[in-house]
C-alpha positions in Angstrom: -82.1 369.5 125.4 -80.8 368.2 122.0 -83.6 367.2 119.6 -84.0 363.5 118.7 -82.9 363.0 115.1 -83.6 359.3 115.1 -85.4 357.9 112.0 -86.8 354.4 111.4 -86.9 353.2 107.8 -88.2 349.6 107.7 -85.9 347.6 109.9 -83.3 350.3 109.9 -82.7 352.7 112.8 -80.8 355.7 111.7 -79.3 358.2 114.1 -80.3 361.1 111.9 -82.2 361.5 108.6 -79.3 362.4 106.3 -77.4 360.1 103.9 -75.5 360.6 100.7 -77.3 359.6 97.5 -76.1 356.6 95.6 -73.5 357.3 92.9 -72.3 360.5 94.5 -70.3 359.1 97.4 -68.6 356.0 96.0 -67.7 353.9 99.0 -66.9 356.8 101.2 -63.1 356.8 100.8 -62.9 360.2 99.2 -65.0 361.8 101.9 -63.4 360.2 105.0 -60.6 362.8 105.1 -63.1 365.6 105.3 -65.4 364.3 108.1 -66.1 361.3 110.3 -68.4 359.1 108.3 -70.0 357.9 111.6 -71.9 361.2 111.6 -74.1 360.1 108.8 -77.5 358.5 109.2 -76.6 355.9 106.7 -74.2 355.4 103.8 -75.6 354.5 100.4 -73.0 353.0 98.2 -72.9 353.3 94.4 -75.0 351.1 92.1 -74.0 347.5 92.3 -74.5 344.9 89.5 -73.9 341.2 89.5 -70.9 341.5 87.2 -68.3 344.3 86.8 -69.5 347.1 84.5 -67.3 349.6 82.8 -70.1 352.0 82.1 -70.7 354.2 79.1 -68.0 355.7 76.8 -66.9 359.2 77.5 -67.9 362.1 77.5 -70.0 361.0 80.5 -70.4 364.3 82.4 -71.6 367.8 81.4 -72.2 370.8 83.6 -75.4 372.8 83.2 -76.2 376.3 84.6 -77.9 374.8 87.6 -76.9 371.1 87.7 -75.0 368.2 86.3 -75.8 365.8 83.4 -74.3 362.3 83.8 -74.3 359.2 81.7 -71.9 357.1 83.7 -73.7 353.9 82.9 -73.6 352.1 86.3 -69.8 351.7 86.3 -68.9 349.5 89.3 -66.6 346.6 90.1 -69.4 344.1 90.5 -70.9 342.6 93.6 -68.0 340.4 94.6 -65.5 343.3 94.8 -68.2 345.6 96.2 -68.7 343.2 99.1 -65.2 343.9 100.3 -65.8 347.6 100.1 -69.0 347.2 102.1 -67.2 345.2 104.8 -64.6 348.0 105.2 -67.4 350.4 106.0 -68.4 348.4 109.1 -66.1 350.5 111.2 -68.3 353.5 110.6 -71.0 352.1 112.8 -73.9 353.4 110.6 -76.2 351.3 108.3 -74.8 350.6 104.8 -77.5 350.6 102.1 -76.5 348.9 98.9 -78.0 350.3 95.7 -78.8 347.4 93.5 -79.0 347.6 89.7 -79.4 345.2 86.8 -80.8 344.7 83.3 -83.1 341.8 84.2 -84.9 340.6 87.2 -82.3 337.8 87.6 -79.5 340.4 87.8 -81.2 342.1 90.8 -81.7 338.7 92.5 -78.1 337.7 92.0 -76.8 340.8 93.8 -79.2 340.3 96.7 -78.6 336.6 97.0 -74.8 337.3 97.1 -75.1 339.9 99.9 -77.9 338.4 101.9 -75.6 336.8 104.5 -73.5 339.9 104.8 -74.4 341.7 108.0 -72.7 344.9 106.8 -75.3 345.2 104.0 -78.1 346.4 106.2 -80.6 347.3 103.4 -81.1 347.4 99.6 -82.1 350.4 97.5 -83.4 349.0 94.2 -82.7 351.2 91.2 -85.7 350.6 88.9 -84.5 353.3 86.4 -82.4 350.6 84.7 -83.4 349.4 81.2 -85.2 346.0 81.2 -83.6 344.1 78.3 -86.6 341.6 78.2 -88.9 344.6 77.6 -87.0 346.1 74.7 -84.9 348.4 77.0 -87.8 350.1 78.7 -86.9 351.1 82.2 -88.3 348.8 85.0 -89.8 351.8 86.8 -92.2 353.0 84.1 -94.9 350.4 84.4 -96.7 349.6 87.8 -97.1 345.9 86.9 -93.4 345.5 86.1 -92.5 347.2 89.4 -94.9 345.1 91.4 -93.5 341.9 89.8 -89.8 342.9 90.4 -90.2 344.1 93.9 -92.4 341.1 94.8 -89.6 338.8 93.7 -87.0 340.7 95.6 -89.2 340.8 98.7 -89.4 337.1 98.8 -85.6 336.9 98.6 -84.7 339.1 101.5 -85.9 340.0 105.0 -83.7 343.1 105.0 -85.1 346.6 104.5 -86.1 347.0 100.8 -86.1 350.6 99.4 -87.3 351.2 95.9 -85.7 354.2 94.1 -88.3 355.8 91.8 -87.7 357.5 88.5 -89.3 360.9 87.8 -89.5 360.1 84.1 -93.1 358.6 84.3 -96.6 359.9 83.8 -97.8 359.4 87.4 -95.1 358.6 90.0 -97.7 357.9 92.7 -98.9 354.8 90.7 -95.3 353.5 90.7 -95.0 354.2 94.4 -98.2 352.3 95.2 -97.1 349.4 93.2 -93.8 349.2 95.1 -95.7 349.4 98.4 -98.2 346.7 97.5 -95.3 344.4 96.5 -93.7 344.7 99.9 -91.3 347.6 99.7 -90.4 349.0 103.2 -89.8 352.5 101.7 -89.4 354.5 98.5 -86.7 357.0 97.6 -87.2 359.7 95.1 -86.3 361.2 92.8 -83.7 359.7 90.5 -82.3 362.0 87.8 -84.5 363.7 85.2 -83.6 362.8 81.6 -81.9 365.6 79.8 -79.2 366.5 77.2 -76.7 369.2 76.1 -75.4 370.1 72.7 -72.0 371.6 71.8 -72.6 374.5 69.5 -69.0 374.4 68.2 -69.2 370.8 67.1 -72.9 370.8 66.6 -73.1 367.4 68.3 -74.5 366.2 71.7 -72.0 366.7 74.5 -72.6 363.3 76.0 -71.5 360.2 74.1 -74.7 358.6 75.2 -76.6 361.6 73.8 -78.9 361.8 76.9 -78.1 361.7 80.5 -79.6 362.2 84.0 -79.9 365.7 85.3 -79.2 366.3 89.0 -78.5 369.4 91.1 -80.5 372.5 92.2 -82.4 372.7 88.9 -84.5 369.6 89.8 -85.4 370.4 93.4 -88.8 371.9 92.7 -89.8 368.9 90.7 -88.4 366.5 93.3 -90.2 368.4 96.1 -93.5 368.2 94.3 -93.1 364.5 93.8 -92.2 363.8 97.4 -95.3 365.7 98.5 -97.5 363.7 96.2 -95.9 360.3 96.9 -95.9 360.8 100.7 -99.6 361.4 100.5 -100.2 358.3 98.4 -98.4 355.7 100.4 -98.1 354.7 104.1 -94.4 353.6 103.9 -91.6 356.1 104.6 -90.3 358.3 101.8 -86.6 359.2 101.4 -86.5 362.6 99.5 -83.7 363.6 97.2 -83.1 365.9 94.2 -81.2 369.2 94.3 -80.6 369.3 98.1 -77.6 371.6 98.8 -78.0 372.1 102.5 -80.2 372.1 105.6 -82.8 374.5 104.3 -83.5 372.3 101.2 -83.5 369.2 103.4 -86.0 370.8 105.8 -88.3 371.5 102.8 -88.3 367.8 101.9 -89.0 366.8 105.5 -91.9 369.3 105.8 -93.3 368.0 102.5 -93.5 364.4 103.9 -90.1 362.8 103.6 -88.9 360.9 106.6 -85.2 361.2 105.6 -83.2 362.8 102.8 -80.3 361.9 100.5 -77.8 364.4 99.1 -76.3 363.8 95.7 -74.5 366.3 93.4 -73.9 368.8 96.2 -71.2 366.4 97.6 -69.1 367.3 94.5 -69.0 371.0 95.3 -69.0 370.7 99.1 -67.7 367.5 100.6 -69.0 368.7 104.0 -72.6 369.1 102.9 -73.9 366.0 104.7 -72.7 366.7 108.2 -73.5 370.4 107.8 -77.0 369.5 106.9 -77.3 367.3 110.0 -76.2 370.2 112.1 -78.6 372.6 110.4 -81.6 370.3 110.9 -80.7 370.0 114.6 -80.4 373.8 114.9 -83.7 374.4 113.2 -85.5 371.9 115.5 -84.0 373.5 118.6 -84.7 377.0 117.6 -88.3 376.2 116.8 -89.1 374.1 119.8 -89.4 370.7 118.2 -88.3 367.8 120.3 -87.7 365.4 117.4 -87.3 365.4 113.7 -90.4 363.2 113.3 -92.5 366.1 114.5 -91.9 368.1 111.3 -92.3 365.2 108.8 -95.2 366.3 106.6 -96.0 369.3 108.8 -96.4 371.6 105.8 -99.5 369.6 104.8 -101.1 370.0 108.3 -100.9 373.8 108.0 -103.0 373.9 104.8 -106.5 375.3 105.0 -109.2 374.6 102.4 -109.4 377.3 99.7 -113.0 378.6 99.2 -112.8 379.9 95.7 -111.1 382.7 93.9 -108.1 380.9 92.5 -108.1 377.5 90.7 -105.3 374.9 91.0 -103.5 376.4 88.0 -103.1 379.8 89.7 -105.6 381.6 87.4 -108.5 383.6 88.8 
């Protein structure tokens, strides 16, 4: 018997727990020649703003030994043009999740209001890593009270599934997750990229024109996994895990840590088949280990823990 891979995220029912991460899959056109997009659990389109955005000046990408730095700057055609792209994805037969971005609360609301009557836009993923111009450029996702206010306003504007994408560049990510949950979020996704930079020793200048950028790829996986573990213990809503996933084994770790679903980002650039291969790998693991559904392994690593009765403290020192 084939294992049941079905996952429920808010009002969404996904046929499996695997989706591409926003910003790494565009609108799917580049990947359609490689595999049938209907094999995905959902499609998450790139960050969408109320008006067209040209993004940051180049250089905007820099490879690192175990990842990728990006400072794209939310380049996108704006919500009106994005709507046509989203409509074209309807033939895939899987939920389309629209990543929503902005520089003010009004920006987010404009995107959601414009798409609210579009059936093809099944859910929203709110990128709270954007700078809030009314707060001097501080990211929306760094203060629980700001997150609660923003998510609360968006919750009142839509009945669709509302996912809040969390930034790892905070002191305590569980506080931010709880704020999103209390304001009405149906799920949280994490992590977004870690802030980093690179310097060209020949020119003795930062590689990125923006100086800093977001680090993704295998290097951030241990951090992402730890945060998913913590957040899934702190909230009751589903968690979508992401950060450094390169295949089924990585995805399984996130599921075992407490994620209900996973999103794959930078790995799509090096292996355009990584998403369907991950779906197959998860199914194989469940079959080989006698699990009838993927829900049976969500958070299972926590259930296997036993209390430690001395000898080693939390820092690993005796």
